[in-house]
C-alpha positions in Angstrom: -66.3 9.1 -29.6 -65.9 7.0 -26.2 -64.3 3.5 -26.6 -66.2 0.8 -24.2 -63.2 -1.6 -24.2 -59.6 -0.5 -24.8 -58.1 -2.8 -27.4 -54.6 -2.2 -29.0 -55.4 -4.7 -31.7 -58.5 -2.7 -32.7 -56.7 0.5 -32.4 -53.9 -0.9 -34.9 -56.3 -2.1 -37.3 -55.1 -5.8 -36.7 -58.5 -7.2 -35.7 -61.9 -5.9 -36.4 -63.7 -8.8 -34.9 -65.5 -6.5 -32.3 -67.2 -4.5 -35.0 -69.1 -2.2 -32.3 -66.2 -1.4 -30.3 -66.3 2.3 -31.3 -69.8 2.6 -29.7 -70.4 3.1 -26.0 -71.8 0.0 -24.5 -75.2 1.6 -23.7 -75.8 2.4 -27.2 -74.9 -1.0 -28.3 -77.4 -2.5 -26.2 -80.1 0.0 -27.0 -79.5 -0.6 -30.8 -80.0 -4.4 -30.3 -83.2 -3.9 -28.6 -84.2 -1.6 -31.4 -83.1 -4.1 -34.2 -85.1 -6.8 -32.3 -88.2 -4.6 -31.9 -88.2 -3.8 -35.6 -87.7 -7.2 -36.7 -90.6 -8.3 -34.7 -92.9 -5.1 -35.1 -95.7 -7.0 -36.6 -96.4 -8.8 -33.3 -98.1 -5.7 -31.6 -99.0 -7.6 -28.5 -95.2 -8.3 -27.8 -94.0 -6.8 -24.6 -90.0 -6.2 -24.2 -88.7 -6.8 -20.9 -85.5 -5.0 -19.8 -82.5 -6.0 -21.9 -80.0 -8.2 -20.0 -76.6 -6.5 -20.3 -73.2 -8.3 -20.1 -69.7 -7.5 -18.9 -68.2 -5.5 -21.6 -64.9 -7.4 -21.5 -63.5 -10.6 -20.4 -66.9 -12.2 -21.0 -65.9 -15.0 -23.4 -65.6 -18.5 -21.8 -64.1 -20.1 -24.8 -61.1 -19.1 -27.1 -60.7 -20.9 -30.5 -57.1 -19.8 -31.5 -55.4 -20.5 -34.7 -51.7 -21.3 -34.4 -49.3 -20.1 -36.8 -45.7 -18.9 -37.0 -43.1 -21.6 -36.1 -42.2 -23.7 -33.4 -39.7 -21.3 -31.9 -41.9 -18.3 -32.3 -45.7 -19.3 -32.4 -48.6 -17.0 -32.9 -51.8 -17.5 -31.0 -54.9 -15.8 -32.5 -56.4 -15.7 -36.0 -55.4 -15.3 -39.6 -55.3 -12.4 -42.0 -56.8 -12.4 -45.5 -53.6 -13.8 -46.7 -53.4 -16.6 -44.2 -50.7 -14.9 -42.2 -51.0 -15.1 -38.3 -52.1 -12.2 -36.1 -51.3 -12.8 -32.5 -54.3 -12.2 -30.1 -53.1 -13.6 -26.9 -53.9 -10.4 -25.0 -57.7 -10.2 -26.5 -59.9 -8.4 -24.2 -63.1 -10.2 -24.7 -61.2 -13.4 -23.7 -61.8 -14.4 -20.0 -58.8 -13.7 -17.7 -58.3 -17.4 -17.2 -58.0 -17.9 -21.0 -55.4 -15.2 -21.4 -53.5 -16.6 -18.4 -53.3 -20.1 -20.3 -51.8 -18.6 -23.6 -48.1 -18.3 -22.3 -48.2 -21.9 -21.1 -49.5 -23.0 -24.7 -46.8 -21.1 -26.1 -44.0 -22.6 -23.9 -45.4 -26.1 -24.6 -45.4 -25.6 -28.4 -41.6 -24.5 -28.1 -40.6 -27.4 -25.8 -42.4 -30.1 -27.6 -41.4 -28.6 -31.0 -45.0 -28.5 -32.4 -45.0 -27.5 -35.9 -47.8 -24.9 -36.7 -49.8 -25.6 -39.6 -49.0 -23.2 -42.4 -52.4 -22.6 -44.3 -50.8 -21.0 -47.6 -48.5 -23.8 -47.9 -50.5 -26.6 -46.6 -47.7 -27.9 -44.4 -47.4 -28.4 -40.6 -49.2 -30.1 -37.9 -50.7 -27.9 -35.1 -53.8 -26.1 -36.4 -55.7 -24.9 -33.3 -55.9 -24.7 -29.9 -59.3 -24.4 -28.5 -59.8 -23.5 -24.4 -62.9 -23.3 -22.4 -63.2 -22.1 -19.0 -65.8 -23.1 -16.5 -67.6 -20.8 -14.1 -65.5 -22.3 -11.5 -62.3 -21.4 -13.3 -61.4 -25.0 -14.6 -60.1 -25.3 -18.1 -60.7 -27.7 -20.9 -57.7 -27.5 -23.5 -58.1 -29.1 -27.0 -55.1 -29.5 -29.2 -56.2 -29.7 -32.9 -53.6 -31.3 -35.0 -53.3 -32.6 -38.7 -52.0 -36.0 -38.0 -50.8 -38.2 -35.1 -47.3 -37.1 -35.7 -47.3 -35.0 -32.3 -49.8 -37.2 -30.4 -47.2 -39.1 -28.4 -45.5 -36.0 -27.3 -48.7 -34.5 -26.3 -49.8 -37.6 -24.3 -46.5 -38.0 -22.6 -46.2 -34.4 -21.4 -49.5 -34.5 -19.9 -48.6 -34.5 -16.3 -45.9 -31.7 -17.0 -48.8 -29.6 -18.7 -51.2 -30.1 -15.7 -48.4 -28.8 -13.4 -47.8 -25.9 -15.5 -51.4 -25.1 -15.8 -53.0 -26.3 -12.5 -56.5 -25.2 -13.6 -56.8 -27.5 -16.3 -59.3 -30.5 -16.0 -59.8 -31.9 -19.5 -57.1 -32.2 -22.1 -57.8 -33.6 -25.4 -56.3 -34.2 -28.8 -58.5 -33.5 -32.2 -57.4 -34.6 -35.6 -58.3 -32.5 -38.5 -56.6 -34.1 -41.6 -58.4 -32.0 -44.2 -57.3 -28.7 -45.4 -60.6 -26.8 -44.8 -61.9 -23.8 -43.0 -63.3 -25.7 -39.8 -62.1 -25.7 -36.3 -62.1 -29.5 -35.5 -62.3 -33.0 -37.0 -64.4 -36.0 -36.1 -61.8 -38.0 -34.2 -61.0 -36.9 -30.7 -58.9 -38.6 -28.0 -59.3 -37.3 -24.3 -56.0 -37.6 -22.6 -57.2 -37.0 -18.8 -59.3 -39.2 -16.7 -61.8 -36.3 -16.6 -63.9 -36.6 -19.8 -66.1 -33.5 -19.1 -65.8 -30.0 -17.9 -68.4 -29.0 -15.3 -70.3 -25.9 -16.4 -72.4 -24.9 -13.1 -74.8 -22.2 -13.5 -77.4 -21.2 -11.0 -76.6 -24.3 -8.9 -77.1 -26.6 -12.0 -74.1 -28.6 -13.0 -74.0 -29.3 -16.5 -71.1 -31.5 -18.2 -69.4 -30.4 -21.4 -67.7 -32.7 -23.7 -64.7 -31.6 -25.9 -66.9 -31.5 -28.9 -69.9 -30.3 -27.2 -71.7 -26.9 -27.7 -72.2 -24.5 -24.8 -73.1 -20.7 -24.9 -70.0 -18.6 -25.0 -71.0 -16.2 -22.5 -71.5 -18.0 -19.0 -73.1 -15.1 -17.2 -75.6 -14.4 -20.0 -76.4 -18.1 -20.5 -77.1 -18.2 -16.7 -79.6 -15.2 -17.1 -81.2 -16.8 -20.2 -81.8 -20.1 -18.2 -83.2 -18.2 -15.2 -85.6 -16.3 -17.5 -86.9 -19.6 -18.9 -87.1 -21.2 -15.6 -89.2 -18.2 -14.1 -91.6 -18.4 -17.1 -91.9 -22.3 -16.7 -92.6 -21.8 -12.9 -95.3 -19.3 -13.7 -96.8 -21.4 -16.0 -96.6 -24.7 -14.1 -96.7 -27.1 -16.9 -96.8 -30.7 -16.1 -94.6 -31.7 -19.2 -91.9 -30.2 -21.0 -90.0 -30.8 -24.2 -86.7 -29.1 -24.6 -85.8 -29.4 -28.3 -82.3 -28.7 -29.7 -81.1 -29.1 -26.0 -77.5 -29.3 -26.2 -76.2 -30.2 -22.9 -79.5 -29.8 -21.3 -79.5 -26.2 -20.0 -83.0 -25.4 -20.3 -84.4 -28.9 -19.6 -82.3 -29.1 -16.3 -83.3 -25.7 -15.3 -86.9 -26.2 -15.9 -87.0 -29.7 -14.2 -88.8 -30.5 -10.8 -90.0 -33.5 -9.1 -93.7 -32.9 -10.6 -92.8 -32.3 -14.2 -91.9 -34.7 -17.0 -89.2 -33.3 -18.9 -87.6 -34.6 -22.2 -84.6 -33.0 -24.0 -83.8 -33.8 -27.5 -80.6 -33.3 -29.3 -79.0 -34.7 -32.5 -75.6 -34.9 -30.8 -74.9 -38.0 -29.0 -72.1 -36.6 -27.0 -74.4 -33.8 -25.8 -76.9 -36.3 -24.8 -74.4 -38.3 -22.9 -73.3 -35.1 -21.0 -77.2 -34.1 -20.4 -77.8 -37.6 -19.0 -74.9 -37.6 -16.6 -76.1 -34.3 -15.1 -79.6 -35.4 -14.7 -78.2 -38.3 -12.8 -76.0 -36.2 -10.7 -78.8 -33.8 -9.8 -81.2 -36.6 -9.0 -84.0 -35.7 -11.7 -85.7 -38.8 -12.2 -88.4 -37.5 -14.4 -85.9 -35.7 -16.9 -84.6 -37.8 -19.6 -82.7 -37.1 -23.0 -83.2 -38.4 -26.5 -80.4 -38.4 -29.1 -82.5 -37.6 -32.3 -83.2 -34.9 -34.8 -85.7 -32.6 -33.0 -88.1 -32.5 -36.3 -88.0 -36.1 -36.5 -88.9 -36.5 -32.9 -91.9 -34.2 -32.9 -93.1 -35.9 -36.1 -92.9 -39.3 -34.6 -95.1 -38.4 -31.5 -98.9 -38.3 -31.4 -98.9 -36.5 -28.0 -97.9 -33.1 -27.2 -96.4 -31.6 -23.9 -97.7 -28.6 -22.1 -94.8 -26.6 -22.9 -92.2 -26.7 -25.4 -88.8 -25.0 -25.2 -86.7 -24.5 -28.6 -83.3 -23.3 -28.8 -82.3 -23.9 -32.5 -79.2 -22.9 -34.4 -78.9 -19.6 -36.4 -81.1 -21.0 -39.3 -84.2 -21.2 -36.9 -86.5 -24.1 -36.4 -87.5 -24.2 -40.2 -90.8 -25.0 -41.7 -91.5 -28.3 -40.8 -91.1 -27.7 -37.2 -92.7 -24.3 -37.2 -95.8 -26.0 -38.9 -95.8 -29.0 -36.5 -95.9 -26.5 -33.5 -98.6 -24.3 -35.1 -101.0 -27.2 -35.5 -100.2 -29.2 -32.6 -101.8 -29.2 -29.2 -98.9 -27.4 -27.4 -100.3 -24.3 -25.6 -97.1 -22.6 -24.4 -93.7 -22.0 -26.3 -90.5 -20.6 -25.2 -88.2 -19.7 -28.3 -84.4 -18.9 -27.5 -82.9 -17.4 -30.6 -79.5 -16.2 -31.6 -80.7 -14.8 -34.9 -83.8 -12.5 -34.8 -84.2 -12.6 -38.5 -84.8 -16.4 -38.6 -86.9 -16.1 -35.3 -89.1 -13.6 -37.3 -89.4 -16.0 -40.2 -90.5 -18.9 -37.7 -93.1 -16.7 -35.9 -94.5 -15.7 -39.2 -95.4 -19.4 -39.8 -96.8 -19.9 -36.3 -99.9 -17.6 -36.7 -101.7 -20.0 -33.9 -99.1 -18.5 -31.3 -99.2 -15.0 -29.8 -95.9 -13.5 -28.7 -96.5 -12.2 -25.2 -92.9 -11.3 -23.7 -89.3 -10.9 -25.2 -86.1 -10.2 -23.7 -82.7 -9.3 -25.5 -79.8 -11.0 -23.7 -76.4 -9.7 -24.8 -74.7 -12.7 -25.4 -72.2 -11.2 -27.8 -71.1 -7.6 -26.6 -69.0 -5.4 -29.1 -70.6 -7.2 -32.0 -74.1 -6.9 -33.8 -75.1 -10.3 -32.6 -77.4 -11.0 -29.6 -79.6 -13.7 -28.1 -83.4 -13.0 -27.7 -85.9 -15.2 -25.6 -89.6 -15.2 -26.4 -92.7 -16.4 -24.6 -95.6 -17.5 -26.7 -99.2 -18.7 -26.0 -101.6 -20.5 -28.2 -104.3 -18.0 -29.3 -107.6 -18.8 -27.5 -105.9 -20.8 -24.7 
């Protein structure tokens, strides 16, 4: 059977994260559409638009790498079931700019004597390196350490690091003192003057802070935002709420001089980034609020013309679904990274009729995908 992306790690059975690598890409995409159709089969009025394919390799704009081994011979990759490091610096799904950064990361680990964290022994300092590349090719590098032992060395070597890696714009140090299966801690110190990485899509500049969330596939994120903007332009709403807005991707893409747009997100860092983007773009009628989305809607008596929701994998949940179902909102756009939770949420919103859906292949080589759905209140 044809392999869609050559991967020596997969062939050697060292990494099986890309579970669909043995399937031709066209089959992967078709299977995802069929899976989504099956999960939403009860909505007989739903029309599926052509699926949005992705590049088959080099699509990931973010690498979350575990650092293991020793200072002299570090591994950059993942851990196996026994907590031992598997080096994945040539991973084919990572963008070329990320792969090009790994040799510099390795060199600085050696030069600074950074001690990789040994998970089984619970000893060491350097846990992860998280690198994000922007559509313009600029980088954000985050060093995740256990204590402040290596902080001075990392801070004092900043200029050398920037010379060795000219594409880097933001460098930070994150502190994760606990021994637990998470990528980062709460405390983070940015070493560079630049505090954000600009993620420009479709001519819309969005600012990403070190602990902020951004879609992992910039190409598909851009297509996702374009689809929402097209629907919004067709509907011509005067007011929009973008709930679970993150750094404001949907809100900023759907903004214009005639609309009032409000983005709501619980992360204060994400809201600060979104506010900066709106200011840079001159969107005076677009504002952002740091609040839980469900708390926000339950505290407001009025309803907008259009609501956009982009929740985490668990979906919007019963309270939000019930509010939407009984509200005066006539138009709804639901962007989901989990069609199973989407199906559950739609079942609670019987007053809405799903009209259009489009599978967006945010995660090639895996069973995961994004789907965006346009709904209309029945009888409106």
